[in-house]
Phi, psi and omega in degrees: 000165183225219198227173174208136176276151175199169183203164193248140201229190191266210208265319183269164188228152168286159185232000185222163176239173184239150175237135171213178182174182173238136176245118184241167173282126179286349178268310181266349181061017181266156186286153184250125173265157172084005183280134176279125186244124180234147172258102191303142179064026169218179179249028179262151175183180174206179179229130189285159183266192182301332180263009177078015186259137174226158172213141178222116187271173164061049174259136175291132177310142179153193183249135185225160171250131182246128183239133176246126187227148178194138181300131175097347182236152182289129176291149179231131177238126181255133173259166176056049173270119183260135174241129186249146178308123172075008183242152174257122178273118175260128185225105185262155181229140172245114180267141176247143181290151188227156179253312188263154179279135186216155180288162176296141177275128184265132170224155180267124178296135174282109170300134180287129184289317184251095178295128186272346180251028171261126184246012173200166183292116184220129186247138181247127183244114183275169187293319183292327182297311183300325185287327199261328188290140177289068173230165181260326184229161174295336178299324173292336166302312180306317187286350179279343185288141177309138176090352183254125181236117163054036182084358167274116181262121180050051178067003175284163173292153184299326181292354180263012174258134177255130176249128177238136174244118182051043172076008172240143190292149169229058177242132177293137183280329186277323188240358172075008178276155168300122190264359182220152170243165182229144169297137181296325186281003184262359184260131178249343182199140184212131175238140173239116183262111182253356181248223184284157181232155179294168177302334183295339189265125181229180172049043172205160181222358182233330180190157178242131174236118192245108179255126179256120177257161183299152163255164172294137179272186179287341181239156173288126176225153173206183184205140176223130176216139179231143178202167178222142184241124183275130180247033188298330181270359177240071180296153188299135173282356178282309186223017180056022178277163177278113178295154173294152181300146165282139181252134186237135166222148181206144183217164159203158187201132177192168183160203184276148176242102173073322184221157169300339184279338183242120185228148184231158174217137177220125176223151176201155176212151181223148181235110181226133345286162181280081189227029176290111181309327170229109194251117187273089181268102174053041179088356190243118188276130169221155178255129196245133174277151185269079169253155182304324182276011181256144180194164175217128179222147187220141181226143178226114183234149189218149171216115182245139187231109176273087176302325173213166187298341179248004185226125181227138172246131175231127170256141187225135176231124176247144175209131175222138186222130170237143165226124188200167171234120191278133183278142180231112186296338181291340180251020183306335188250014180209052189290338170298347180276347176286123187280147177289154177230159175208153175216141176219136177226141170208145178236133166245130185224163179223134178220156177222127172242131184238117171273093183285325169204185179298340187249357186219130173211155174225164183214146176225129179228143169230148182204160172220126186245113189243128181241124172227127185226145180212150174230119182250081175252215190280133173260127188221160170244348183228198177293134181302145181275082187238129182249129179255154179290142173281091191289319187265007169065030173269358176072014177236128176284120186216179182308332178290318182289330179295344178267006181250204181295149167262132190243350179203157176103179181236154185294123179271097178205128178222128185223133180226113177236120183222127179220140170232126174255112172257124187234152177219135181208149181220136170221163181220118189249128183225125176271122175248110185064212180268345196247347187237134168234111191256137184221131178225148180204167172215150185209151182217156184225126173246134185247145162231108193244123170226139178204130174247128182223106178242120187214142174262112185271121180291126174246112179290070188263156176284352179270112187292344176262354182281137177308133188282352179235127174250129175285120177252115188228105185233134173215122174216167173207121181226162185222068188278167175213159176207159184219157182205150174219152184211156176219131181217152177221129174258107183260121184245097185253052174042060170145299181264130184243122177237124173258110175240135181201161179224133189234136174242119178246142176225139187220133174242114184283341174053059178203164173235169183217162175291145183283075193284336182296341183277355183249359187274008176238162181084197187301127175291352175280357177263001189283064179232132185304132171243115186272014179291320183251119179246146183243124180282128186299137180281144170298156173242139182222158179202131181257120190240116175272150173230139178208123177232144180222143167220134187212139182285146166248346166213188179291337185239009179226145187226145173247139172245137177237135169214145186213142181190159170249153186218144197231133176205123178293152180293158176301148189292334178297326183284340180275318196249340193295150176061035181295350179267006175054047175280097186291318181054048182053028185085001185259013172234103189291145181251137185280162179225104184297350181259016171301147179280148171295147169285153179228148181227135175240127185220138176247149175206142166228130182225152172235131184232134182200154172278137190241343183195170175298130184062018186228125183232158177231144180233121173246131192222132176251128171220161174198134182227154178225121179244137178228168178073018179286152195277137169218175179255120180253133181252137175248117179233158175270088183288003180283352175263139185291323177275087183297345183273335176267347181291163179288166176147190182200156179237135179221154177282136174221165174279101192232320190267158174211154182226151177234119170240141176212147183192176178227137175243128168238130186230119188240128183227128168247125183290166186292110174209137184048044165073022177219140175209159183185172173221139167230130169224148184226125177236130172245124195215147178234119181233115177229161182177189183258001184189131175259346180212176178284345187243010185298313171290332167297316176296312181301320177300323183291321185272009162088005182279165171286123184288125188274161182239339181275164178289144175211170179301126177294163182297328186255029179275103183247108190296320182229133185225112183238132177231128183232124182224129184228127183239125169249137180226141179221128180297331189270320191254003187085221187219158173229139176230122179243136185224106175249138185222141180234128178227132171293171187291142169280154174293162161203168188261120179259125182298109181246018185077221187293335184258024172294135175235161188290139168055052184260014174215171184241140175280196177263153177294162180233152184205143174216150172240115179247153180219139176233132175245146188200141189215135177247158185223120183277122178253003177162185182311319192227013182222137175215154175237161182220157173230154180207158179219134176236138173244117186260130185052058191305312178280015174046050178283138177271107177259122184271142180258329176201163181223167173269180189288005174251359183081018177264122176308130176082351173077195188298321179261021171054048177302126186288344172294356179279352177246141180280167178312140162271197184299134170233154178235132171234137178231150171193179176212164190214167183215119178258129187216000000 
């Protein structure tokens, strides 16, 4: 097996695929010009040219029937033709002359097991797979792909992944998290790109997750599903009681509205109460309390209007709302002191697509994405009025008690977060001859960012007289903007496929900063911010080349090569936070609007081939280097003996770098003889000088020596194994098995002054999940189904984190240190 170069890329995604092929005379084997090619149940089609070649662009991903017809020849219709996002599906026809008038002959198209036009690692998740596998959200599907570890794609940070819904981002600008969720039943196609990306994708360095949602069909159709998730093996850590089951409800409904030219689709889901103890929300682990007022619901709605057979307008509205209270084990005996939290995100978008000809189409999209978050906690002006349990029984509150339980008071935290992203983009796709598909585009985004965050941060210092809380108070509002343009050419020479592109990104922070560079020399006693001299932050730009190549080495094996440069601006919170310059003795980090963009260079080499009927294997070697990653750097006046009280400041800087290399082995069996499945193994080594933007800052707080050398990253997982088997029987229903094994994550074991980061390992983790399902036909267009899922079926106790002594849950035995134990989910649904 061989190799493939790869790189991580930016923000927008394609939402359509292409169909092409050659038509020949089955008797003479000569090309047939003038053959009509029709995509059944659509208004799309083409006519072959003098070489018998046809091409149809701008087809939405999905399954189609393609018919070829010509006077004097027997028509042929090929069914089950799958169109995939950003790829060209080739369907050839051999037509036979006819004497009598006959209906079209129907044959099932053989889906290519090894795609020859993929030039980087891309994983496709179909609607049936998303429906049958025992997971709750599409994010869990992402975590099952080779090279993905707890939301980190090929060793990158979680904020280096771009999530797109119908080609438009749904990522928070300030904090970099995915800002929306979707009802699973609204998804018809999903691609996860963990390798190189074409030039049309930007503002990401590790991965692209592109989700395509349904449109309304030709007939009214709908779905209703309800289920309950039992947590009997996951008692509440508050009082060891058995929590009420989480209740799920989901629906979708769509079809024509008055006319076939106007179609709608509406889907939604709700989880109530929103009480999953450990909720994996886009890779971010949090513990949620089971309260009556907690819930999460999501809506996806579309309205499509075909003004003409070649011109279509689509409006979309996405809405996600969360209300919850996050559990903090330190407040176990004073839960009423924890503040309620809320988040609301919605996106309004309008897109227009004009198919000028079979070879040319363009699209224009505009959208506005709003994210609002709040934490309604204590508003304070001095040290918060918090009372701790007397752990050592001496009747005196000291640093020992500060590490224990809070028994009275309220959490001092108030957050108001609002952001508006207004985006416009346009692209043009042109097929030139048989071999070139050229795409060019431009996009721009204008931001309105506001955040007020008032928080009393607990500082676990060794100084018993140092205040246990430092006030962090930031409020800012900024209006940055960015633009990008790209040009790419996909060259297909009947075997050799080349993807070449170039992307230009430009960002203007529209802010100023103190002239810090003038203060880092001389007497350290002068290391105090001086606001008299300000510097306007400079605009940033990056030109990023992308290159991918695929070529066959046998009739059933292909090698892919990929190389690219990727560019991503730091999160806006790192640029603008603490713009009021609250230094707090160096314990309150300052943003820097002049931060440089992070850059990644990635290579990938892969060999993919067929090893048996319906079974293929893909072996990939990859390596990537990322630089200019953000970390917090502290400048302290060390002439003072008390480092905690000395003057100084902390600011975000471009300080860290990482090196990732690994091997992926992926075996996939397409559905055949009632069996399909996947097996993947990932070997990966991740080292660098920083795992997160606060790592060096946290080390300083804890009194450790801040390291400068490379060490294992916090998500450095050496071995990852995923096995998924799907069995179907028309009589008995289906069974889906999902088994995962993950080798141990690193942690930092306290060894005193010689302590180095991530110098020890926790225990490996493993889970087995199963889903059973059975459908019952109730009529011509109606069926019902029932299902049951066992999650972590063998009730294995998996540890998520340990403290610096190796103890799970730390001093207070936090239950959030353990993953879910066995859970059972049962439900039923109706398709109509």
